[in-house]
C-alpha positions as CSV (number, residue, x, y, z in Angstrom):
1,L,82.5,99.7,-114.6
2,K,79.4,100.5,-112.6
3,G,80.5,98.0,-109.9
4,L,83.9,99.7,-109.7
5,L,82.3,103.1,-109.4
6,H,80.0,101.8,-106.6
7,I,83.0,100.5,-104.7
8,V,84.9,103.8,-105.1
9,N,81.9,105.8,-103.9
10,R,81.7,103.7,-100.8
11,L,85.4,103.8,-100.0
12,W,86.6,107.3,-100.9
13,L,85.6,108.9,-97.7
14,G,87.3,106.3,-95.6
15,V,90.5,106.4,-97.6
16,L,90.5,110.3,-97.3
17,L,90.1,110.1,-93.6
18,I,92.9,107.6,-93.3
19,L,95.2,109.9,-95.3
20,I,94.3,112.9,-93.2
21,C,94.9,111.0,-89.9
22,S,98.2,109.7,-91.2
23,A,99.3,113.2,-92.1
24,L,98.4,114.5,-88.7
25,L,100.2,111.7,-86.9
26,L,103.4,112.3,-88.9
27,R,103.2,116.0,-88.2
28,S,102.7,115.6,-84.5
29,S,105.6,113.1,-84.3
30,H,108.0,115.5,-86.1
31,P,110.6,117.0,-83.7
32,R,109.7,120.5,-84.7
33,A,105.9,120.1,-84.2
34,S,106.0,121.2,-80.6
35,R,107.6,124.5,-81.7
36,G,104.9,125.4,-84.1
37,G,107.0,124.3,-87.1
38,K,109.9,126.6,-86.3
39,R,113.3,125.1,-86.6
40,P,115.8,125.1,-83.6
41,F,118.3,128.0,-83.4
42,Q,121.4,126.7,-85.1
43,V,124.7,127.2,-83.3
44,A,128.1,126.1,-84.7
45,V,130.9,125.9,-82.1
46,M,134.4,125.7,-83.4
47,Y,137.4,125.2,-81.1
48,V,141.0,124.5,-81.8
49,T,141.6,121.2,-80.0
50,S,140.6,118.9,-77.2
51,N,141.7,120.2,-73.8
52,L,140.1,121.4,-70.5
53,V,139.9,125.1,-71.5
54,M,138.2,124.4,-74.8
55,E,135.7,121.9,-73.1
56,Q,134.9,124.6,-70.6
57,F,134.3,127.1,-73.4
58,V,131.8,124.7,-75.1
59,E,130.0,124.0,-71.8
60,A,129.8,127.7,-71.0
61,C,128.2,128.3,-74.4
62,R,125.6,125.7,-73.7
63,E,125.0,127.1,-70.2
64,E,124.5,130.6,-71.5
65,F,121.8,129.4,-73.9
66,R,120.1,127.4,-71.1
67,E,120.0,130.5,-68.9
68,R,118.3,132.4,-71.8
69,G,115.6,129.7,-72.0
70,Y,116.9,127.6,-74.9
71,V,116.5,123.8,-74.6
72,D,119.4,121.9,-76.1
73,G,118.1,119.5,-78.9
74,D,114.7,121.3,-78.9
75,T,114.9,125.0,-79.4
76,V,118.6,125.1,-80.0
77,D,120.9,122.7,-81.9
78,F,124.7,122.7,-81.3
79,Q,127.1,121.5,-84.0
80,L,130.7,121.1,-82.7
81,Y,133.7,121.5,-84.9
82,N,137.1,120.4,-83.6
83,P,140.0,120.1,-86.1
84,Q,142.4,118.9,-83.3
85,G,144.9,121.7,-84.2
86,D,145.1,120.8,-87.9
87,M,144.5,124.0,-90.0
88,M,143.7,122.2,-93.2
89,T,140.9,120.4,-91.4
90,A,139.9,123.7,-89.9
91,N,139.5,125.2,-93.4
92,T,137.4,122.3,-94.5
93,M,135.2,122.8,-91.4
94,V,134.8,126.5,-92.2
95,A,133.6,125.6,-95.7
96,D,131.0,123.2,-94.2
97,I,129.8,125.8,-91.7
98,L,129.4,128.4,-94.5
99,Q,127.5,125.8,-96.6
100,R,125.1,125.0,-93.6
101,K,124.7,128.7,-92.7
102,P,123.8,128.3,-89.0
103,D,122.3,131.2,-87.1
104,I,125.6,132.0,-85.3
105,V,129.1,130.7,-85.2
106,L,131.1,130.7,-81.9
107,T,134.9,130.3,-82.1
108,A,137.4,129.6,-79.4
109,S,141.1,130.5,-79.7
110,T,143.0,132.9,-82.0
111,P,143.6,130.4,-84.8
112,M,139.9,129.5,-85.1
113,L,139.0,133.2,-85.1
114,Q,141.4,133.8,-87.9
115,V,140.4,130.9,-90.1
116,M,136.7,131.5,-89.6
117,A,137.0,135.3,-90.2
118,K,139.0,134.7,-93.4
119,G,136.5,132.3,-94.8
120,N,133.5,134.5,-93.7
121,D,134.9,137.7,-95.0
122,K,131.7,138.5,-96.9
123,G,129.6,138.0,-93.7
124,A,127.6,134.9,-94.7
125,V,127.1,134.1,-91.1
126,R,127.2,135.9,-87.8
127,H,130.5,135.2,-85.9
128,V,131.3,135.7,-82.2
129,F,134.7,134.8,-80.8
130,G,136.2,134.2,-77.4
131,L,139.4,132.9,-75.8
132,V,141.4,135.3,-77.9
133,V,144.3,137.2,-76.4
134,D,144.5,140.1,-78.9
135,P,142.0,140.2,-81.7
136,F,143.4,143.5,-82.9
137,T,146.6,141.9,-84.0
138,A,144.9,138.7,-85.1
139,I,142.4,140.3,-87.6
140,P,143.4,142.9,-90.1
141,G,141.2,146.0,-90.1
142,L,140.3,146.0,-86.4
143,D,141.4,149.2,-84.6
144,R,142.5,149.0,-81.0
145,A,141.8,152.7,-80.5
146,H,138.3,152.3,-81.9
147,P,137.1,148.8,-80.9
148,E,133.5,149.6,-82.0
149,K,134.6,149.7,-85.6
150,H,134.3,146.2,-86.9
151,P,132.4,144.2,-89.5
152,P,128.7,144.1,-88.5
153,W,128.8,140.2,-88.6
154,L,131.9,139.9,-86.4
155,G,132.2,140.5,-82.6
156,G,133.7,139.0,-79.5
157,Y,135.8,139.5,-76.5
158,G,139.6,139.8,-76.2
159,T,141.2,138.5,-73.0
160,F,144.8,139.8,-73.0
161,Q,147.0,137.9,-70.6
162,P,148.2,139.7,-67.4
163,V,151.8,140.0,-68.6
164,D,152.8,143.0,-66.4
165,Q,151.1,141.5,-63.3
166,L,153.1,138.2,-63.8
167,F,156.4,140.1,-63.9
168,E,155.3,142.1,-60.8
169,M,154.7,138.8,-59.0
170,M,158.1,137.5,-60.1
171,R,159.8,140.6,-58.7
172,A,157.9,140.4,-55.5
173,L,159.1,136.8,-55.0
174,R,162.6,137.7,-56.2
175,P,163.4,141.5,-55.9
176,T,166.9,141.0,-57.5
177,L,165.4,139.4,-60.6
178,K,167.6,140.0,-63.6
179,S,166.9,137.2,-66.1
180,V,163.6,135.6,-67.3
181,G,163.2,132.8,-69.8
182,T,160.1,132.3,-72.0
183,L,158.8,130.1,-74.8
184,R,156.8,131.4,-77.7
185,N,155.2,130.3,-80.9
186,P,156.0,132.9,-83.6
187,G,153.2,131.5,-85.8
188,E,150.5,132.5,-83.4
189,A,149.3,136.1,-83.0
190,C,148.5,135.6,-79.3
191,S,152.0,134.4,-78.5
192,V,153.5,137.3,-80.5
193,A,151.4,139.9,-78.7
194,T,152.2,138.6,-75.2
195,F,155.9,138.3,-76.0
196,E,156.0,141.9,-77.2
197,R,154.4,143.1,-74.0
198,A,156.9,141.0,-72.0
199,K,159.8,142.4,-74.0
200,A,158.6,146.0,-73.3
201,Y,158.3,145.4,-69.6
202,C,161.8,143.8,-69.4
203,K,163.4,146.7,-71.3
204,K,161.8,149.2,-68.9
205,H,162.9,147.4,-65.8
206,G,166.4,146.2,-66.9
207,I,165.5,142.5,-67.0
208,K,167.2,140.2,-69.6
209,L,164.5,138.3,-71.5
210,I,165.7,135.0,-73.1
211,D,163.2,133.4,-75.5
212,L,163.1,130.2,-77.4
213,T,160.6,129.5,-80.2
214,V,158.5,126.4,-80.3
215,D,156.0,125.6,-83.0
216,N,154.3,122.6,-81.5
217,P,153.7,121.0,-78.1
218,N,156.1,118.2,-78.8
219,G,159.0,120.6,-78.5
220,V,158.1,122.3,-75.3
221,L,159.9,120.0,-72.9
222,E,163.2,120.2,-74.7
223,A,162.9,124.0,-75.0
224,V,162.2,124.3,-71.2
225,K,165.4,122.2,-70.5
226,A,167.3,124.5,-72.8
227,L,166.1,127.6,-71.0
228,I,167.1,126.1,-67.6
229,S,170.5,125.4,-69.0
230,K,170.9,129.1,-69.7
231,N,170.6,129.8,-65.9
232,V,167.4,131.9,-66.1
233,E,166.1,132.9,-62.7
234,C,162.4,132.5,-63.7
C-alpha cells in the first residue's frame, strides 16, 4: 500500500496537467471557441420550391447578413427548408423549426408565410416574410388600413404585382383592346388578390376578362391553349 501511495504521489501532478491541457485543446478546437463560447445566430429559411426566384431570395438573405458583418458558418448558421411545393412536408418542416427554435425564420412565398404563421400562432419564434403578393389577404387579423398592427413576432414585406400597369401597357400596345385571358390558382391567396384587381380594372375600362383556373403547373400549357382558342387579344 505504501508503494502504491508513493507512485500516486509522484504521478498525480503530471496526470492533472495532462487533463488540463487536454481540456484546453478540446476547447480551442471547438467551432464556437473563437466567438467566446457564443453560439452562431440561427436562421431558418423556408421557401416553397426550387426555382430561380426562390434561389435568389435565399442568396439575398445570405448577402444581407454578410453586409451586416455576419460570417456564414461562423457567426451565423443557415438551415434551409424546401418542401418542393408539398404542403404536408411543409407542415412537418414547420414542426421541426418550432422544435429547434432558431433566432429567426425567413419565409418566401404566400404558402410558406401561411403555413409558418399558422404553426407559429403563439409566437414561439420570430418570423419575417418576403415574396408575398398580399399578406393582408393571406393572414387573418392583418389590417390593410393599419399595417403597423400585427403580432409582435411577425413582420415582412408585401410586393403586390403591378396589375394596373400591366393593363396600361396592353392598352398602349393595342388601344382597341377588348378581351384579355388570364390563368389563376383559386387555392392561392396571391393569385386571388391579383385576379380581383384585374377584374376591377377590366370592369372600369370595358374589357372582357376570360379566366381559367389551374391548380398545378402541369395544367398550365393546356389552359393557355384553351385561352387562345377563345380568341383573347392578350
